[in-house]
Steps between C-alpha positions, in 0.01 A plus 500: 500500500744582224731210587213247482383653174842455353503134611168427331601692188822300477313173535255609233734610223846343539419140423788251474857639519810276537712769674725581206597871464306694237698825480833663580485709824548876459822668615502647850694818432776555248779523760560497873430877505167474321215491752216572259358151545427568870211685658580832667479367857730205424735729307526721805582204722778389269651849471495541878661159549784600266547856631451487875793268591741774377382728776550441876440689826691422815512683827453516873442743788382806305720460193448328167704451181356440153727309260471423132684199353714499813591871483388724790276772348412696812492475875214668682504586871205575721510857638494564872169574672618858543486535119144373486398732784637796303301375197166522681486874425512423128229239526282744690556772238431263214164403657366843391500371140278196565184657365680596176660159448237260638399354159861446392591338829208258496566400138872453561443247775452246222559663161827670408540446127184685393679819607804413291261419214384863507850606392548255213237277344503161673262228392503124481460523122752766404760463776457145622876441542552830684221415743649153545836655580349745746303232682808277500691781670221562750478135600876497559479816709229352724711187549804710600334775701349260755835370635640854483215611720537205731869554571450880530165477680389833645170619651250696297409868563184398686719315750658832606189719539125447533448826308630353169170317434588364150231529232559142383572178688862491624670181370645264759848480341789745556471867422862512383570485210182585304389217273299741283809715450710199401237384250425832336862615471603162357210525255600857406855379437388211281247715307749779444753249369249339266348819360802728483813297577586730792596382845359655816782751556479631145122498505503730805770723348455550124283785378467374143160376378619143560612594853170669580310195379709265713496735797123503516499137620714596797282801583206261508690252716583787742134600523385141563764453770415829664131410500586223746627758747193715438286195578681467832650152447863599416777736606684695227820302584308182413437638152857635467647155573248334271570745218875430504445123526238506222722686256792269577289189460337628180844562354601149616208349307619698197857372540387139540270524198760657275797299621693808607782451751571861606378458857538801733663497840278405792273785612432570866145615591441656838391816682633695799322742732485859380690764698339787686337743262511257206166398341401131522597292196253491210526310172591710197612387153808719529603320820427164333705577191799591712481177696507277192811362326560559133246346263578173329628508142253471214417142405249289310320194627710183505326271242644190669297538818130500573511838681727649234260399226205653687696817550593525132140440396377766747757755382393433140150623587648847555754506214326783316552721810875447519596516135 
């Protein structure tokens, strides 16, 4: 209807035109880094197309390696089935918290950032660049976590015992590592960097006001990851592996955006069976902090790249909190 209306309107008002230009076209951005002329969906597609090729996952037979710009970032190895069998006791114990966490668990199947938005004001008007950076990070994590899961594919808790009876639908992809853990710990890393300048290790260590602000994002990430074990769809080792991978990948996004070149040595992620009398593994922030390499140096967004420009604009939205 609209298209035909436009045709008849054109025929009714244009009259004769010889095809000569009547105006100078507007500029489409002031530089290669200026994406303001694009709609948000198209902007996201362009950012992803520029960022994703820097990251790669390779692997086979229960092991996968994530690389950034050709540098191995971490190698993750699937635990033995004996490890997962030991973990069943933790999943059973966590099930006692389902009634307390049911609303959180249901919301977090599709919405993670509303929970981060309860810690620091996030809105499309006030923090548009921060949200764009967080969603950019999440899209990258989803792209990377799927091959990580595929190469390390491991059965879910329900595959080990009929008594698990998860409270939400068990996904069909691998239990190990947890995609939710990867996404929320990467988001916590990016948000802590933007709002305080602290990396994940410092955020989980410092007791200053800045450290406590940054650390809250990781406490939230831990709760969201643990909720997946409470729901009955993940083992704690899934979340542990995802937490390490998420922090490393979040820092990698920071390094790429700021142009830093202080890359850490490759990290190995894996779990062994616990000895007699030892409790099954469970994710804690203290354990996570001790598994991470030193944080990257402080840096600002690289103004000569699209991602660096976005990072600098996002960090500027929090300048009053870091000065």
